[in-house]
N, C-alpha and C positions, 0 to 999 in steps of 0.2 A: 214463466213468460220470457221470451227471448228479446233482449235489448240490442238494437243495431244502430250504430252511429252513422253519421252522414258518409264518412269515409268508407265504411263497410258497405253501405248501400251502393255507393258509386262503384266499388270494386265488384260487387255481386251482380249488378244489373247489366245484362248483355244487351246492347242496343239493337242488334238484329232480331233477337228473340222477342224484344219488347215490341217492335213494330208488328210482328205476327200476333202477339198476345193481345195487343190493343185492337187489332182487326177482329180477332175472335170475340173479344168483349163487346165491341160495337155491333157485330152481327147478332150476338145473343140479345143485346138491348133491343135492336130493331125487331127481332123475332119474338119478343116477349119472354125470353128465357133469363132475363136479368131484371133487377129492380134497382132503380136509382132515382129517388125523388128529386124534384127541383131544389137547387141549392138554396139554403136559408142562411141569413147573415144578420148580425147585429152591426149597427153603424157607430163608429167612433168619430163623430162629426168634427171634433176639435183637431183631429189628425187627417181628416179626409180618408179614413181607413175603414176596413170591415174585418170582422171575424166570422168565419163561415164554417158550417158543418156539412159534410158530404158522405153519407152512408151509401153502401152498395153491396148487392149480392149478385154474383155471376155464376150461374149453375155450371156452365161448361168448363169453368176453371176451378170450381169448388172454392170460390174466394168470397169471404165475408169480411168487409173492412169498413172503417169510418175514418175519414180524414178531417182534422181540424186545421184550418188554414187562416192565417192573417195576411191581409194585403195592406201594406203601409207604403203608399207611393212616395211619401216624404223621405223614405230611407234611401232613395236613389242617389248615388254619388257618395254615400256615407259608408260606414263600416258594416252595416247590416243590409242584407238583400230585401227587396220589396216584399217578397213572399216568404213567410215563415210557417212551417207546417210540421205536424206529426201524423203518423198513420198507425192506427191500432188494427191488427188482424185478429180475428176471432176464429175459434174452432167451429166450423159449420155444423158439427154434430151436436154440440151442446151449448154453444154461445160463449164459452169461456175465452178470455183474452189469451192469445197465444204468442203475440209479438207486439212490440212497440218499436217503431223505426222512424228515423228522420224522414220527413215528407217533402222537404224543399227540393232535394235532388230528384225525387220521383216526380214531383210536379213539373219540373223543368223538362225532364226527359220524356215523360209520357205525353206531354203536350206537343213536343217536337216530333215524337213518334207518330202522333195522329196526323200532323202535317205531312210527314214523309209518306205515310200510308195514302193520304189523298193524292200526293204527287205520283206515287206508284200507279194509282188507279185512274188518274185524270190528266196528268201532264203528258204532252207529246213525247213520243219515244226519243225524239232528237233534241229534247229540251236540255241544252248544255250550258246555258248562261243563267246563273242564279243571282237575283238581286235580293239583298237582305236589308230591310228597313228597320233600324233599331240597333242598339249596341249593348243591350243588357244580357241577363242570364239566358233569356229565351233566344236571343239572336245567336249566342254561342251554341246553345243546344241544337238549333236548326242547322248550324254549320256542321255539327257532328252527324246529324241524321240524314240530311238531304243527299249527301254523296252515296248513301247506301241504296238509293233507289234510282238515281240517275248519274250518268258519267258527266261530270262537270268540267267544261273547258275554261270557264271564267266565272269568278264570283266577285260581285261588287257589293260593298258595304257602305251604307249611308247612315249617318246619325246627326242629331242636332249639334252634338259636340264633336268636332273633327278630331280632337285628341283621342277621344274614346273609340272612334271608328278606326283610327290608325293603330291603337293598342289592340283592338280585336283582330285586325288583319295580321298584326305581328304575331299574335298568339297562335294563328292557324297557318302561318306562311309556309311552314314545313310540310303541311298536309294538303293544302288547297292552293290553286292559282288565284289568290284573292288580292284585291286592291280596294282602298278607300276612295270614295268619290265625294264630290262636293255638293251635289244636288240630287234630289229625287229623280229629276228628269234624266240625269246621266245614269243613275242606277237602273232605271226601268227601261231604258232605250233598247228595244229588241230582246229583252230578257224573256226566256221561256218559262221561268218560274220567278214569281215575286213573293217573298215571304216577309210579312209585316208582323212585328212584335213590339209595339210602342204603347205609350200611355197617352196618345194624341187625343186632343179634344176636337181638332179639325182633321179631315181625312188626309192621310199621307198616300193612300192608294187612290189614284184618280184615273178615271176612265180615259181621259185624253192622253195619258202617258203610256197606256198599255198597248203593246203590239197585238196583232191578230194571233190567236192561238195561245196566248199566255194563260198559265195556271197561277192563280193567286191563292195563297194561304194567309189567313188573318187570325191571329190569336190575341190581339190587343184588346184591352178592356178598360173602359173609363165610364163611370156612371154619368158623366157630364158631357160626353161627346162620342165620337166614333172614329174608326180608323179607315174605313172604306166608304167612298162616296156613293150616293144613291144611284148614279148612272152606271157604275160598275156592277152593283147588285142587280139592277134592271137588265143589263145586257148579258149577264153571265148565266151559265148553267150552274145553279146554286145547290150546293151540298152542305149539309149540316150534321151535327151529332144527333140531335133530337128535334123533330118538328115541333113537339109540344113545348119544349123549354126555350127554344131560340127566340120565340116571339114574345116571351114574358119580359117584364121590366127587369133591370138589374136588381139583385145580383145573379139571377138565373139566366136571363136572356141577353140579347145583344142589340144595342141601339142601331147598329149598322143595318139590321134587318127590320126591327120594329119601326124605326122612323120612316123609311120608304113606304111601309104598309100604312102607317098613320097618314102619310101625305097623299095616299091614293096612287102612288106610282106603280106599286105592285100589290098583290094580295098574297095570302098565305099559300095559295096554290102554286105560286111561283117557285116555291121550294121544290126542286126536282127530286131530291132523294136524301135519305140519311146515309151516312157513309157505311153503316152496317149493311144497308141494302145493296150497296155496290159490292161489298166484300162477299155477300151471299149470292150475288148474281141475280137478285130480284129486280134490280133496276140497272139500266145501261148507263155507262158514263159518257165520255167524249165520243162523238160520232163524226167529227170532222176536224181536220188539222187547224182550221181557222177559228174554231170555236173558243170563246172565252169561258174559262171555268173558274169557280170560286168555292173554296172551302172555308167557311166561317166557323171558328171554334170558340166556344166559351168554356170548354173543359167539362168532363163528365166523370162522375165518381167511379164508373166501371173501369175507366182507364187507370185510376189509382189502384183499384182492386187487382187488375191484371198485372201491374208492375209489382205490387206488394207480394203477389203470389209467386212471381219469379224470384224475387229477392229471398223470400222465406224458404223456398225449395232449395235454392243454391246455398243459403246459409246452413241449412241442416245437412246438406250433402257434404259440405266442406268443413263443417265444425266451426263456423265463424259466429261471433256474437257472445253475449254474456247472459246467462240464465239468472232471472231474479224471481223471488217468491212474493206474491201479493197476499198470500193467506196469513 
């Protein structure tokens, strides 16, 4: 079995290839060529944390994986990241473990790749201003991925901690025209793409702040709250990873969608498409420049499988990693 460290995973995972591989995996999922059951998790109530299992099979990529991921929100601001994970890849011919790799880097990059894929499919062609709400690992990953699908003339970063926002901007200043802003209002004003990746309990994405034609990506997760307000969900062309799982309670689904349904503001038919249906051309995306679009992501195991398959193929081709014997 091949053992791959986080540094090796980051070295091997090509961001542009990842966006395409995530698209193929999501298309396979929507077409029934992939299997990924709803996420299951044990709750560590004392820490406000979860430990979850995410198995997946993607036929088109010949990828069979399981991710074990821990989400510890209390780690924020400390020496450890909020998401800790490992991924095991299996030989699809016989089920034997073929690789064990760090899953934290994959989780960050494949999530942002999904958002970038949604922007490629749904954002206006001239969407040049990006607002990033949040300052954590996902915010940084989105700043890496979004310029790959749209030419950005301005990037605004907002976070609850101005120091962290300034640090994030400094980290990308040589690559992007980025600046930190003091308020969500300033971040969103006229932005063509708004990318939220927070642990908010109260919405940071608010309909009143969004310009016509904005594309919103939301990857934030909180069992006790939501990142996107109900009015945004109601008014937007809504795209998700899976119709089946998005409406489930956490840890599988999103309160952002389930709560407006529960309140009677929308029903499940308001979900316009799965992103895999857009990739395959089964469903149409944006139809007008003034249209508000929303991609709400909770993460799907087929995305991990797609990323792991790329990492494993590159590792074998380049002779990277350490072989260990489990027998």
